[in-house]
All heavy atoms as TSV, in Angstrom:
chain	resi	resn	atom	element	x	y	z
A	1	MET	N	N	-7.946	-6.619	8.955
A	1	MET	CA	C	-6.912	-6.629	7.962
A	1	MET	C	C	-5.858	-7.760	8.288
A	1	MET	O	O	-5.601	-7.911	9.490
A	1	MET	CB	C	-6.060	-5.274	7.982
A	1	MET	CG	C	-4.967	-5.207	7.142
A	1	MET	SD	S	-4.268	-3.532	6.914
A	1	MET	CE	C	-4.576	-2.795	8.411
A	2	ASP	N	N	-5.445	-8.510	7.384
A	2	ASP	CA	C	-4.511	-9.582	7.621
A	2	ASP	C	C	-3.094	-9.179	7.096
A	2	ASP	O	O	-2.906	-8.139	6.518
A	2	ASP	CB	C	-4.997	-10.840	6.928
A	2	ASP	CG	C	-5.140	-10.751	5.416
A	2	ASP	OD1	O	-4.372	-10.044	4.816
A	2	ASP	OD2	O	-5.959	-11.512	4.939
A	3	ILE	N	N	-2.165	-10.041	7.319
A	3	ILE	CA	C	-0.793	-9.870	7.049
A	3	ILE	C	C	-0.518	-9.619	5.566
A	3	ILE	O	O	0.289	-8.844	5.171
A	3	ILE	CB	C	0.074	-10.866	7.680
A	3	ILE	CG1	C	1.648	-10.447	7.609
A	3	ILE	CG2	C	-0.086	-12.277	6.985
A	3	ILE	CD1	C	1.912	-9.455	8.622
A	4	ARG	N	N	-1.307	-10.314	4.750
A	4	ARG	CA	C	-1.225	-10.221	3.232
A	4	ARG	C	C	-1.630	-8.855	2.886
A	4	ARG	O	O	-0.887	-8.228	2.051
A	4	ARG	CB	C	-1.951	-11.301	2.548
A	4	ARG	CG	C	-1.889	-11.228	1.036
A	4	ARG	CD	C	-2.827	-12.148	0.364
A	4	ARG	NE	N	-4.286	-11.816	0.601
A	4	ARG	CZ	C	-4.859	-10.828	-0.031
A	4	ARG	NH1	N	-4.206	-10.011	-0.877
A	4	ARG	NH2	N	-6.049	-10.454	0.329
A	5	GLN	N	N	-2.672	-8.325	3.330
A	5	GLN	CA	C	-3.189	-7.095	3.032
A	5	GLN	C	C	-2.154	-5.942	3.530
A	5	GLN	O	O	-1.846	-5.014	2.722
A	5	GLN	CB	C	-4.493	-6.798	3.657
A	5	GLN	CG	C	-5.614	-7.625	3.013
A	5	GLN	CD	C	-6.910	-7.421	3.859
A	5	GLN	OE1	O	-6.919	-7.433	4.993
A	5	GLN	NE2	N	-7.998	-7.295	3.140
A	6	LEU	N	N	-1.641	-6.110	4.695
A	6	LEU	CA	C	-0.592	-5.227	5.155
A	6	LEU	C	C	0.601	-5.172	4.313
A	6	LEU	O	O	1.238	-4.100	3.951
A	6	LEU	CB	C	-0.223	-5.536	6.647
A	6	LEU	CG	C	0.705	-4.526	7.327
A	6	LEU	CD1	C	-0.008	-3.173	7.371
A	6	LEU	CD2	C	1.057	-5.017	8.738
A	7	LYS	N	N	1.036	-6.337	3.727
A	7	LYS	CA	C	2.233	-6.481	2.865
A	7	LYS	C	C	1.893	-5.728	1.542
A	7	LYS	O	O	2.817	-5.060	1.005
A	7	LYS	CB	C	2.521	-7.907	2.634
A	7	LYS	CG	C	3.783	-8.187	1.768
A	7	LYS	CD	C	4.958	-7.687	2.423
A	7	LYS	CE	C	6.202	-8.025	1.553
A	7	LYS	NZ	N	7.434	-7.465	2.150
A	8	VAL	N	N	0.770	-5.885	1.046
A	8	VAL	CA	C	0.288	-5.133	-0.199
A	8	VAL	C	C	0.417	-3.629	0.031
A	8	VAL	O	O	1.086	-2.969	-0.792
A	8	VAL	CB	C	-1.092	-5.516	-0.642
A	8	VAL	CG1	C	-1.653	-4.607	-1.726
A	8	VAL	CG2	C	-1.055	-6.925	-1.124
A	9	ILE	N	N	-0.153	-3.134	1.068
A	9	ILE	CA	C	-0.140	-1.731	1.457
A	9	ILE	C	C	1.291	-1.285	1.580
A	9	ILE	O	O	1.699	-0.244	1.062
A	9	ILE	CB	C	-0.974	-1.393	2.672
A	9	ILE	CG1	C	-2.457	-1.731	2.547
A	9	ILE	CG2	C	-0.781	0.032	3.046
A	9	ILE	CD1	C	-3.086	-1.181	1.290
A	10	GLN	N	N	2.062	-2.014	2.310
A	10	GLN	CA	C	3.480	-1.606	2.486
A	10	GLN	C	C	4.339	-1.545	1.189
A	10	GLN	O	O	5.055	-0.655	0.982
A	10	GLN	CB	C	4.165	-2.655	3.470
A	10	GLN	CG	C	5.603	-2.299	3.739
A	10	GLN	CD	C	6.187	-3.319	4.622
A	10	GLN	OE1	O	5.951	-4.499	4.459
A	10	GLN	NE2	N	7.109	-2.893	5.539
A	11	THR	N	N	4.028	-2.472	0.292
A	11	THR	CA	C	4.707	-2.585	-0.994
A	11	THR	C	C	4.265	-1.464	-1.889
A	11	THR	O	O	5.056	-0.855	-2.610
A	11	THR	CB	C	4.607	-3.981	-1.602
A	11	THR	OG1	O	5.011	-4.956	-0.708
A	11	THR	CG2	C	5.433	-4.104	-2.874
A	12	VAL	N	N	2.999	-1.162	-2.002
A	12	VAL	CA	C	2.475	-0.072	-2.731
A	12	VAL	C	C	3.117	1.278	-2.174
A	12	VAL	O	O	3.522	2.067	-2.963
A	12	VAL	CB	C	0.992	0.104	-2.768
A	12	VAL	CG1	C	0.500	1.377	-3.510
A	12	VAL	CG2	C	0.365	-1.190	-3.377
A	13	CYS	N	N	3.288	1.327	-0.980
A	13	CYS	CA	C	3.808	2.646	-0.423
A	13	CYS	C	C	5.334	2.685	-0.847
A	13	CYS	O	O	5.781	3.862	-1.155
A	13	CYS	CB	C	3.863	2.594	1.161
A	13	CYS	SG	S	2.281	3.013	1.910
A	14	LYS	N	N	6.083	1.646	-0.897
A	14	LYS	CA	C	7.470	1.584	-1.251
A	14	LYS	C	C	7.579	1.894	-2.815
A	14	LYS	O	O	8.534	2.637	-3.222
A	14	LYS	CB	C	8.118	0.289	-0.999
A	14	LYS	CG	C	8.461	0.072	0.494
A	14	LYS	CD	C	9.163	-1.260	0.675
A	14	LYS	CE	C	9.475	-1.550	2.197
A	14	LYS	NZ	N	10.128	-2.782	2.358
A	15	THR	N	N	6.812	1.250	-3.584
A	15	THR	CA	C	7.012	1.282	-5.000
A	15	THR	C	C	6.320	2.591	-5.662
A	15	THR	O	O	6.615	2.981	-6.690
A	15	THR	CB	C	6.474	0.060	-5.733
A	15	THR	OG1	O	5.076	-0.018	-5.589
A	15	THR	CG2	C	7.111	-1.230	-5.225
A	16	GLY	N	N	5.147	3.001	-4.988
A	16	GLY	CA	C	4.455	3.975	-5.672
A	16	GLY	C	C	3.616	3.588	-6.896
A	16	GLY	O	O	3.200	4.429	-7.742
A	17	SER	N	N	3.491	2.261	-7.099
A	17	SER	CA	C	2.933	1.688	-8.263
A	17	SER	C	C	2.184	0.496	-7.962
A	17	SER	O	O	2.762	-0.480	-7.356
A	17	SER	CB	C	4.054	1.463	-9.289
A	17	SER	OG	O	3.527	0.641	-10.357
A	18	VAL	N	N	0.875	0.323	-8.341
A	18	VAL	CA	C	0.111	-0.877	-8.220
A	18	VAL	C	C	0.700	-1.928	-9.149
A	18	VAL	O	O	0.790	-3.024	-8.789
A	18	VAL	CB	C	-1.411	-0.584	-8.548
A	18	VAL	CG1	C	-2.146	-1.857	-8.656
A	18	VAL	CG2	C	-2.024	0.374	-7.509
A	19	THR	N	N	1.073	-1.489	-10.295
A	19	THR	CA	C	1.585	-2.470	-11.361
A	19	THR	C	C	2.889	-3.022	-10.806
A	19	THR	O	O	3.115	-4.349	-10.884
A	19	THR	CB	C	1.831	-1.778	-12.642
A	19	THR	OG1	O	0.574	-1.260	-13.085
A	19	THR	CG2	C	2.408	-2.760	-13.652
A	20	GLU	N	N	3.825	-2.270	-10.340
A	20	GLU	CA	C	5.119	-2.698	-9.779
A	20	GLU	C	C	4.840	-3.712	-8.584
A	20	GLU	O	O	5.525	-4.699	-8.363
A	20	GLU	CB	C	6.108	-1.560	-9.430
A	20	GLU	CG	C	7.358	-2.016	-8.870
A	20	GLU	CD	C	8.253	-2.779	-9.942
A	20	GLU	OE1	O	7.952	-2.730	-11.115
A	20	GLU	OE2	O	9.238	-3.364	-9.405
A	21	THR	N	N	3.909	-3.325	-7.797
A	21	THR	CA	C	3.605	-4.076	-6.542
A	21	THR	C	C	3.103	-5.506	-6.997
A	21	THR	O	O	3.437	-6.503	-6.516
A	21	THR	CB	C	2.567	-3.390	-5.656
A	21	THR	OG1	O	3.112	-2.178	-5.222
A	21	THR	CG2	C	2.139	-4.263	-4.536
A	22	ALA	N	N	2.275	-5.491	-7.967
A	22	ALA	CA	C	1.719	-6.771	-8.556
A	22	ALA	C	C	2.868	-7.640	-9.053
A	22	ALA	O	O	2.906	-8.844	-8.783
A	22	ALA	CB	C	0.714	-6.529	-9.603
A	23	ARG	N	N	3.835	-7.023	-9.794
A	23	ARG	CA	C	4.877	-7.764	-10.360
A	23	ARG	C	C	5.803	-8.326	-9.187
A	23	ARG	O	O	6.103	-9.515	-9.174
A	23	ARG	CB	C	5.742	-6.916	-11.245
A	23	ARG	CG	C	6.867	-7.640	-12.021
A	23	ARG	CD	C	7.884	-6.620	-12.613
A	23	ARG	NE	N	8.606	-5.880	-11.732
A	23	ARG	CZ	C	9.617	-6.334	-10.926
A	23	ARG	NH1	N	9.990	-7.575	-11.031
A	23	ARG	NH2	N	10.289	-5.560	-10.173
A	24	MET	N	N	6.044	-7.482	-8.159
A	24	MET	CA	C	6.857	-7.980	-7.055
A	24	MET	C	C	6.255	-9.126	-6.216
A	24	MET	O	O	6.933	-9.987	-5.754
A	24	MET	CB	C	7.213	-6.750	-6.167
A	24	MET	CG	C	8.153	-5.832	-6.727
A	24	MET	SD	S	8.511	-4.413	-5.768
A	24	MET	CE	C	9.470	-5.136	-4.433
A	25	LEU	N	N	4.902	-9.015	-6.081
A	25	LEU	CA	C	4.251	-10.051	-5.253
A	25	LEU	C	C	3.704	-11.153	-6.011
A	25	LEU	O	O	2.972	-12.038	-5.566
A	25	LEU	CB	C	3.156	-9.233	-4.445
A	25	LEU	CG	C	3.639	-8.212	-3.392
A	25	LEU	CD1	C	2.379	-7.595	-2.654
A	25	LEU	CD2	C	4.607	-8.791	-2.440
A	26	HIS	N	N	3.980	-11.207	-7.404
A	26	HIS	CA	C	3.530	-12.266	-8.299
A	26	HIS	C	C	2.029	-12.453	-8.300
A	26	HIS	O	O	1.553	-13.567	-8.144
A	26	HIS	CB	C	4.223	-13.491	-7.991
A	26	HIS	CG	C	5.743	-13.365	-7.889
A	26	HIS	ND1	N	6.489	-13.224	-9.072
A	26	HIS	CD2	C	6.534	-13.392	-6.816
A	26	HIS	CE1	C	7.795	-13.011	-8.710
A	26	HIS	NE2	N	7.776	-13.175	-7.315
A	27	VAL	N	N	1.253	-11.344	-8.383
A	27	VAL	CA	C	-0.103	-11.366	-8.410
A	27	VAL	C	C	-0.586	-10.401	-9.491
A	27	VAL	O	O	0.260	-9.639	-10.119
A	27	VAL	CB	C	-0.935	-11.077	-7.221
A	27	VAL	CG1	C	-0.502	-12.081	-6.032
A	27	VAL	CG2	C	-0.564	-9.709	-6.669
A	28	SER	N	N	-1.906	-10.368	-9.888
A	28	SER	CA	C	-2.333	-9.477	-10.917
A	28	SER	C	C	-2.574	-8.032	-10.266
A	28	SER	O	O	-2.770	-7.831	-9.163
A	28	SER	CB	C	-3.681	-9.975	-11.481
A	28	SER	OG	O	-4.635	-9.844	-10.507
A	29	GLN	N	N	-2.416	-7.063	-11.307
A	29	GLN	CA	C	-2.682	-5.701	-10.893
A	29	GLN	C	C	-4.143	-5.537	-10.366
A	29	GLN	O	O	-4.281	-4.825	-9.312
A	29	GLN	CB	C	-2.491	-4.717	-12.138
A	29	GLN	CG	C	-2.667	-3.327	-11.858
A	29	GLN	CD	C	-4.049	-2.883	-12.139
A	29	GLN	OE1	O	-4.757	-3.421	-13.010
A	29	GLN	NE2	N	-4.551	-1.950	-11.335
A	30	PRO	N	N	-5.148	-6.060	-10.966
A	30	PRO	CA	C	-6.507	-5.965	-10.266
A	30	PRO	C	C	-6.544	-6.545	-8.922
A	30	PRO	O	O	-7.313	-5.956	-8.115
A	30	PRO	CB	C	-7.408	-6.746	-11.237
A	30	PRO	CG	C	-6.687	-6.716	-12.634
A	30	PRO	CD	C	-5.230	-6.760	-12.325
A	31	ALA	N	N	-5.842	-7.591	-8.653
A	31	ALA	CA	C	-5.852	-8.153	-7.223
A	31	ALA	C	C	-5.259	-7.091	-6.222
A	31	ALA	O	O	-5.777	-7.052	-5.113
A	31	ALA	CB	C	-4.955	-9.409	-7.248
A	32	ILE	N	N	-4.254	-6.384	-6.652
A	32	ILE	CA	C	-3.631	-5.382	-5.831
A	32	ILE	C	C	-4.650	-4.229	-5.614
A	32	ILE	O	O	-4.857	-3.831	-4.399
A	32	ILE	CB	C	-2.293	-4.865	-6.386
A	32	ILE	CG1	C	-1.303	-6.015	-6.472
A	32	ILE	CG2	C	-1.758	-3.667	-5.499
A	32	ILE	CD1	C	-0.935	-6.566	-5.079
A	33	SER	N	N	-5.235	-3.705	-6.649
A	33	SER	CA	C	-6.160	-2.664	-6.562
A	33	SER	C	C	-7.382	-3.120	-5.682
A	33	SER	O	O	-7.767	-2.256	-4.838
A	33	SER	CB	C	-6.745	-2.336	-7.917
A	33	SER	OG	O	-5.687	-1.742	-8.775
A	34	LYS	N	N	-7.754	-4.265	-5.806
A	34	LYS	CA	C	-9.026	-4.778	-5.007
A	34	LYS	C	C	-8.567	-4.853	-3.563
A	34	LYS	O	O	-9.410	-4.446	-2.678
A	34	LYS	CB	C	-9.388	-6.217	-5.443
A	34	LYS	CG	C	-10.565	-6.780	-4.703
A	34	LYS	CD	C	-10.950	-8.133	-5.267
A	34	LYS	CE	C	-12.108	-8.761	-4.581
A	34	LYS	NZ	N	-12.427	-10.063	-5.068
A	35	THR	N	N	-7.352	-5.350	-3.249
A	35	THR	CA	C	-6.896	-5.377	-1.877
A	35	THR	C	C	-6.874	-3.977	-1.251
A	35	THR	O	O	-7.247	-3.798	-0.104
A	35	THR	CB	C	-5.540	-6.064	-1.769
A	35	THR	OG1	O	-5.575	-7.442	-2.299
A	35	THR	CG2	C	-4.969	-6.131	-0.383
A	36	VAL	N	N	-6.300	-3.021	-1.932
A	36	VAL	CA	C	-6.215	-1.573	-1.474
A	36	VAL	C	C	-7.680	-1.126	-1.183
A	36	VAL	O	O	-7.898	-0.611	-0.103
A	36	VAL	CB	C	-5.451	-0.767	-2.377
A	36	VAL	CG1	C	-5.676	0.725	-2.014
A	36	VAL	CG2	C	-3.983	-1.077	-2.514
A	37	ARG	N	N	-8.661	-1.370	-2.080
A	37	ARG	CA	C	-10.009	-0.917	-1.942
A	37	ARG	C	C	-10.587	-1.544	-0.647
A	37	ARG	O	O	-11.288	-0.963	0.133
A	37	ARG	CB	C	-10.862	-1.271	-3.188
A	37	ARG	CG	C	-10.881	-0.178	-4.176
A	37	ARG	CD	C	-11.943	-0.328	-5.291
A	37	ARG	NE	N	-12.088	-1.788	-5.662
A	37	ARG	CZ	C	-11.323	-2.290	-6.683
A	37	ARG	NH1	N	-10.322	-1.540	-7.318
A	37	ARG	NH2	N	-11.504	-3.533	-7.053
A	38	GLN	N	N	-10.357	-2.847	-0.489
A	38	GLN	CA	C	-10.900	-3.679	0.697
A	38	GLN	C	C	-10.396	-3.029	1.973
A	38	GLN	O	O	-11.165	-2.882	2.941
A	38	GLN	CB	C	-10.479	-5.132	0.479
A	38	GLN	CG	C	-11.334	-5.793	-0.454
A	38	GLN	CD	C	-10.845	-7.339	-0.650
A	38	GLN	OE1	O	-9.765	-7.617	-0.296
A	38	GLN	NE2	N	-11.791	-8.152	-1.036
A	39	VAL	N	N	-9.107	-2.812	2.050
A	39	VAL	CA	C	-8.462	-2.234	3.170
A	39	VAL	C	C	-9.082	-0.899	3.556
A	39	VAL	O	O	-9.439	-0.562	4.686
A	39	VAL	CB	C	-7.009	-2.247	3.112
A	39	VAL	CG1	C	-6.377	-1.512	4.428
A	39	VAL	CG2	C	-6.394	-3.677	3.076
A	40	GLU	N	N	-9.237	-0.111	2.479
A	40	GLU	CA	C	-9.783	1.264	2.705
A	40	GLU	C	C	-11.244	1.181	3.238
A	40	GLU	O	O	-11.722	1.855	4.127
A	40	GLU	CB	C	-9.827	2.132	1.353
A	40	GLU	CG	C	-8.407	2.558	1.011
A	40	GLU	CD	C	-8.273	3.352	-0.264
A	40	GLU	OE1	O	-9.141	3.099	-1.154
A	40	GLU	OE2	O	-7.404	4.234	-0.306
A	41	GLU	N	N	-12.034	0.193	2.652
A	41	GLU	CA	C	-13.404	0.083	3.083
A	41	GLU	C	C	-13.498	-0.485	4.592
A	41	GLU	O	O	-14.252	-0.077	5.296
A	41	GLU	CB	C	-14.142	-0.849	2.119
A	41	GLU	CG	C	-14.469	-0.269	0.806
A	41	GLU	CD	C	-15.042	-1.276	-0.198
A	41	GLU	OE1	O	-15.307	-2.447	0.152
A	41	GLU	OE2	O	-15.229	-0.906	-1.472
A	42	GLU	N	N	-12.580	-1.500	4.760
A	42	GLU	CA	C	-12.678	-2.051	6.117
A	42	GLU	C	C	-12.219	-1.105	7.246
A	42	GLU	O	O	-12.776	-1.099	8.334
A	42	GLU	CB	C	-11.597	-3.283	6.206
A	42	GLU	CG	C	-12.118	-4.490	5.535
A	42	GLU	CD	C	-11.052	-5.570	5.511
A	42	GLU	OE1	O	-10.086	-5.489	6.156
A	42	GLU	OE2	O	-11.302	-6.569	4.665
A	43	THR	N	N	-11.261	-0.240	6.906
A	43	THR	CA	C	-10.724	0.713	7.904
A	43	THR	C	C	-11.345	2.064	7.906
A	43	THR	O	O	-11.160	2.769	8.838
A	43	THR	CB	C	-9.151	0.851	7.727
A	43	THR	OG1	O	-8.960	1.500	6.485
A	43	THR	CG2	C	-8.489	-0.498	7.882
A	44	GLY	N	N	-11.998	2.500	6.832
A	44	GLY	CA	C	-12.578	3.686	6.691
A	44	GLY	C	C	-11.516	4.802	6.369
A	44	GLY	O	O	-11.740	6.030	6.525
A	45	LEU	N	N	-10.359	4.363	5.987
A	45	LEU	CA	C	-9.279	5.201	5.736
A	45	LEU	C	C	-9.024	5.441	4.262
A	45	LEU	O	O	-9.296	4.579	3.479
A	45	LEU	CB	C	-7.942	4.798	6.323
A	45	LEU	CG	C	-7.924	4.483	7.839
A	45	LEU	CD1	C	-6.573	3.817	8.183
A	45	LEU	CD2	C	-8.067	5.796	8.647
A	46	THR	N	N	-8.436	6.664	3.841
A	46	THR	CA	C	-7.998	6.867	2.517
A	46	THR	C	C	-6.548	6.658	2.573
A	46	THR	O	O	-5.790	7.358	3.188
A	46	THR	CB	C	-8.330	8.268	2.047
A	46	THR	OG1	O	-9.756	8.502	2.043
A	46	THR	CG2	C	-7.861	8.506	0.642
A	47	LEU	N	N	-6.010	5.633	1.814
A	47	LEU	CA	C	-4.691	5.219	1.917
A	47	LEU	C	C	-3.710	5.860	0.852
A	47	LEU	O	O	-2.557	6.026	1.118
A	47	LEU	CB	C	-4.462	3.736	1.862
A	47	LEU	CG	C	-5.313	2.987	2.970
A	47	LEU	CD1	C	-5.212	1.423	2.830
A	47	LEU	CD2	C	-4.796	3.394	4.347
A	48	PHE	N	N	-4.263	6.113	-0.302
A	48	PHE	CA	C	-3.434	6.662	-1.385
A	48	PHE	C	C	-4.128	7.750	-2.092
A	48	PHE	O	O	-5.414	7.785	-2.185
A	48	PHE	CB	C	-3.126	5.531	-2.370
A	48	PHE	CG	C	-2.272	4.442	-1.754
A	48	PHE	CD1	C	-2.935	3.327	-1.251
A	48	PHE	CD2	C	-0.927	4.581	-1.599
A	48	PHE	CE1	C	-2.189	2.363	-0.601
A	48	PHE	CE2	C	-0.208	3.611	-1.033
A	48	PHE	CZ	C	-0.823	2.432	-0.500
A	49	GLU	N	N	-3.422	8.670	-2.582
A	49	GLU	CA	C	-3.967	9.763	-3.516
A	49	GLU	C	C	-3.284	9.543	-4.837
A	49	GLU	O	O	-2.078	9.289	-4.959
A	49	GLU	CB	C	-3.488	11.114	-2.970
A	49	GLU	CG	C	-4.110	11.539	-1.743
A	49	GLU	CD	C	-3.636	12.944	-1.332
A	49	GLU	OE1	O	-2.530	13.071	-0.775
A	49	GLU	OE2	O	-4.471	13.886	-1.608
A	50	ASN	N	N	-4.196	9.640	-5.885
A	50	ASN	CA	C	-3.669	9.549	-7.247
A	50	ASN	C	C	-3.451	10.951	-7.768
A	50	ASN	O	O	-4.293	11.736	-7.886
A	50	ASN	CB	C	-4.754	8.851	-8.082
A	50	ASN	CG	C	-4.222	8.614	-9.462
A	50	ASN	OD1	O	-3.419	9.348	-10.063
A	50	ASN	ND2	N	-4.795	7.533	-10.059
A	51	ILE	N	N	-2.162	11.286	-8.023
A	51	ILE	CA	C	-1.781	12.615	-8.534
A	51	ILE	C	C	-0.931	12.401	-9.863
A	51	ILE	O	O	0.077	11.812	-9.892
A	51	ILE	CB	C	-0.908	13.346	-7.491
A	51	ILE	CG1	C	-1.536	13.444	-6.216
A	51	ILE	CG2	C	-0.428	14.705	-8.124
A	51	ILE	CD1	C	-0.820	13.992	-5.071
A	52	GLN	N	N	-1.622	12.925	-10.976
A	52	GLN	CA	C	-1.124	12.730	-12.353
A	52	GLN	C	C	-0.600	11.304	-12.641
A	52	GLN	O	O	0.446	11.068	-13.075
A	52	GLN	CB	C	0.088	13.678	-12.497
A	52	GLN	CG	C	-0.351	15.195	-12.398
A	52	GLN	CD	C	0.794	16.143	-12.555
A	52	GLN	OE1	O	1.885	15.809	-12.400
A	52	GLN	NE2	N	0.443	17.429	-12.883
A	53	GLY	N	N	-1.460	10.390	-12.415
A	53	GLY	CA	C	-1.226	8.976	-12.730
A	53	GLY	C	C	-0.295	8.184	-11.734
A	53	GLY	O	O	-0.085	7.111	-12.000
A	54	ARG	N	N	0.285	8.827	-10.739
A	54	ARG	CA	C	1.024	8.160	-9.777
A	54	ARG	C	C	0.284	8.160	-8.373
A	54	ARG	O	O	-0.507	9.050	-8.204
A	54	ARG	CB	C	2.463	8.879	-9.540
A	54	ARG	CG	C	3.280	8.856	-10.747
A	54	ARG	CD	C	4.587	8.174	-10.733
A	54	ARG	NE	N	5.249	7.824	-9.428
A	54	ARG	CZ	C	5.768	6.783	-9.199
A	54	ARG	NH1	N	5.797	5.699	-10.037
A	54	ARG	NH2	N	6.332	6.421	-7.980
A	55	ILE	N	N	0.496	7.164	-7.627
A	55	ILE	CA	C	-0.149	7.117	-6.341
A	55	ILE	C	C	0.806	7.420	-5.190
A	55	ILE	O	O	2.001	6.966	-5.289
A	55	ILE	CB	C	-0.847	5.742	-6.031
A	55	ILE	CG1	C	0.097	4.566	-6.162
A	55	ILE	CG2	C	-1.946	5.668	-7.094
A	55	ILE	CD1	C	-0.580	3.278	-5.676
A	56	PHE	N	N	0.379	8.152	-4.282
A	56	PHE	CA	C	1.213	8.606	-3.140
A	56	PHE	C	C	0.494	8.191	-1.868
A	56	PHE	O	O	-0.698	8.331	-1.773
A	56	PHE	CB	C	1.428	10.085	-3.091
A	56	PHE	CG	C	2.158	10.524	-4.297
A	56	PHE	CD1	C	1.566	10.857	-5.534
A	56	PHE	CD2	C	3.556	10.547	-4.276
A	56	PHE	CE1	C	2.349	11.347	-6.685
A	56	PHE	CE2	C	4.264	10.851	-5.414
A	56	PHE	CZ	C	3.659	11.291	-6.511
A	57	PRO	N	N	1.160	7.475	-0.874
A	57	PRO	CA	C	0.492	7.138	0.386
A	57	PRO	C	C	0.188	8.469	1.148
A	57	PRO	O	O	0.818	9.382	1.261
A	57	PRO	CB	C	1.606	6.359	1.078
A	57	PRO	CG	C	2.961	6.670	0.453
A	57	PRO	CD	C	2.563	7.142	-1.038
A	58	THR	N	N	-0.953	8.373	1.802
A	58	THR	CA	C	-1.378	9.347	2.765
A	58	THR	C	C	-0.837	9.158	4.165
A	58	THR	O	O	-0.184	8.073	4.421
A	58	THR	CB	C	-2.916	9.435	2.836
A	58	THR	OG1	O	-3.397	8.169	3.454
A	58	THR	CG2	C	-3.575	9.587	1.472
A	59	GLU	N	N	-0.983	10.096	5.043
A	59	GLU	CA	C	-0.545	9.845	6.442
A	59	GLU	C	C	-1.302	8.666	6.958
A	59	GLU	O	O	-0.747	8.010	7.850
A	59	GLU	CB	C	-0.805	11.145	7.214
A	59	GLU	CG	C	0.212	12.284	6.937
A	59	GLU	CD	C	1.616	11.938	7.218
A	59	GLU	OE1	O	1.947	11.255	8.205
A	59	GLU	OE2	O	2.534	12.252	6.332
A	60	GLN	N	N	-2.501	8.514	6.644
A	60	GLN	CA	C	-3.303	7.360	7.135
A	60	GLN	C	C	-2.631	6.039	6.711
A	60	GLN	O	O	-2.661	5.116	7.484
A	60	GLN	CB	C	-4.781	7.465	6.629
A	60	GLN	CG	C	-5.496	8.581	7.156
A	60	GLN	CD	C	-6.787	8.798	6.647
A	60	GLN	OE1	O	-7.115	8.409	5.485
A	60	GLN	NE2	N	-7.718	9.370	7.356
A	61	ALA	N	N	-2.068	5.942	5.495
A	61	ALA	CA	C	-1.386	4.784	5.122
A	61	ALA	C	C	-0.181	4.496	5.909
A	61	ALA	O	O	0.061	3.371	6.454
A	61	ALA	CB	C	-0.965	4.800	3.657
A	62	HIS	N	N	0.536	5.589	6.180
A	62	HIS	CA	C	1.751	5.352	7.010
A	62	HIS	C	C	1.422	5.005	8.435
A	62	HIS	O	O	2.183	4.256	9.027
A	62	HIS	CB	C	2.538	6.663	7.026
A	62	HIS	CG	C	3.270	7.048	5.678
A	62	HIS	ND1	N	4.262	6.244	5.182
A	62	HIS	CD2	C	3.006	7.929	4.819
A	62	HIS	CE1	C	4.720	6.732	4.058
A	62	HIS	NE2	N	3.924	7.792	3.743
A	63	SER	N	N	0.306	5.458	8.892
A	63	SER	CA	C	-0.129	5.104	10.288
A	63	SER	C	C	-0.298	3.503	10.447
A	63	SER	O	O	-0.336	2.949	11.510
A	63	SER	CB	C	-1.334	5.763	10.719
A	63	SER	OG	O	-2.547	5.438	10.077
A	64	LEU	N	N	-0.651	2.872	9.320
A	64	LEU	CA	C	-0.909	1.467	9.403
A	64	LEU	C	C	0.398	0.626	9.349
A	64	LEU	O	O	0.386	-0.512	9.793
A	64	LEU	CB	C	-1.731	0.997	8.153
A	64	LEU	CG	C	-3.168	1.382	8.073
A	64	LEU	CD1	C	-3.806	0.922	6.765
A	64	LEU	CD2	C	-3.976	0.875	9.252
A	65	LEU	N	N	1.447	1.151	8.882
A	65	LEU	CA	C	2.742	0.497	8.675
A	65	LEU	C	C	3.518	0.527	9.950
A	65	LEU	O	O	3.592	1.474	10.681
A	65	LEU	CB	C	3.568	1.049	7.554
A	65	LEU	CG	C	2.781	1.066	6.178
A	65	LEU	CD1	C	3.629	1.781	5.077
A	65	LEU	CD2	C	2.457	-0.361	5.792
A	66	PRO	N	N	4.301	-0.672	10.172
A	66	PRO	CA	C	5.130	-0.594	11.352
A	66	PRO	C	C	6.310	0.293	11.216
A	66	PRO	O	O	6.719	0.648	10.133
A	66	PRO	CB	C	5.688	-2.088	11.369
A	66	PRO	CG	C	5.415	-2.724	10.019
A	66	PRO	CD	C	4.243	-1.836	9.424
A	67	VAL	N	N	6.642	0.953	12.277
A	67	VAL	CA	C	7.783	1.961	12.257
A	67	VAL	C	C	9.040	1.135	12.055
A	67	VAL	O	O	9.355	0.109	12.641
A	67	VAL	CB	C	7.878	2.640	13.669
A	67	VAL	CG1	C	8.973	3.577	13.615
A	67	VAL	CG2	C	6.580	3.300	13.805
A	68	GLN	N	N	9.870	1.591	11.049
A	68	GLN	CA	C	11.157	1.091	10.850
A	68	GLN	C	C	12.220	1.693	11.737
A	68	GLN	O	O	12.199	2.937	11.924
A	68	GLN	CB	C	11.565	1.350	9.397
A	68	GLN	CG	C	10.605	0.880	8.263
A	68	GLN	CD	C	10.647	-0.697	8.301
A	68	GLN	OE1	O	11.687	-1.265	8.462
A	68	GLN	NE2	N	9.437	-1.246	8.096
A	69	PRO	N	N	12.923	0.937	12.470
A	69	PRO	CA	C	14.056	1.426	13.267
A	69	PRO	C	C	15.059	2.147	12.585
A	69	PRO	O	O	15.462	1.839	11.360
A	69	PRO	CB	C	14.615	0.176	13.970
A	69	PRO	CG	C	14.299	-0.988	13.035
A	69	PRO	CD	C	13.026	-0.570	12.389
A	70	ALA	N	N	15.541	3.259	13.107
A	70	ALA	CA	C	16.593	4.061	12.557
A	70	ALA	C	C	17.865	3.301	12.574
A	70	ALA	O	O	18.257	2.555	13.519
A	70	ALA	CB	C	16.738	5.400	13.221
A	71	LEU	N	N	18.597	3.437	11.458
A	71	LEU	CA	C	19.895	2.790	11.339
A	71	LEU	C	C	20.997	3.662	12.033
A	71	LEU	O	O	20.892	4.862	12.002
A	71	LEU	CB	C	20.343	2.513	9.872
A	71	LEU	CG	C	19.417	1.560	9.087
A	71	LEU	CD1	C	19.872	1.566	7.600
A	71	LEU	CD2	C	19.551	0.254	9.636
A	72	PRO	N	N	21.886	3.033	12.692
A	72	PRO	CA	C	22.959	3.859	13.439
A	72	PRO	C	C	23.749	4.530	12.320
A	72	PRO	O	O	24.024	4.085	11.256
A	72	PRO	CB	C	23.789	2.852	14.111
A	72	PRO	CG	C	23.313	1.476	13.749
A	72	PRO	CD	C	22.099	1.604	12.934
A	73	THR	N	N	24.186	5.772	12.591
A	73	THR	CA	C	24.963	6.632	11.699
A	73	THR	C	C	26.439	6.527	12.004
A	73	THR	O	O	26.897	6.135	13.103
A	73	THR	CB	C	24.608	8.104	11.765
A	73	THR	OG1	O	24.667	8.542	13.029
A	73	THR	CG2	C	23.237	8.257	11.189
């Protein structure tokens, strides 16, 4: 997996939308879908679940993403 693929997965997790991710990253929706499929095939992980037309990241998807440091309160 390369940095571009990781960025795609991270953005899909944030937006919950392949279409919104494509818009934000200035690429086509099919390119985002293909990237997600490639990462799933390469890693053997299921990264997203489709529930009533929305996609939700699985725990496996979260395990790929860098941990965000907590902000001080």
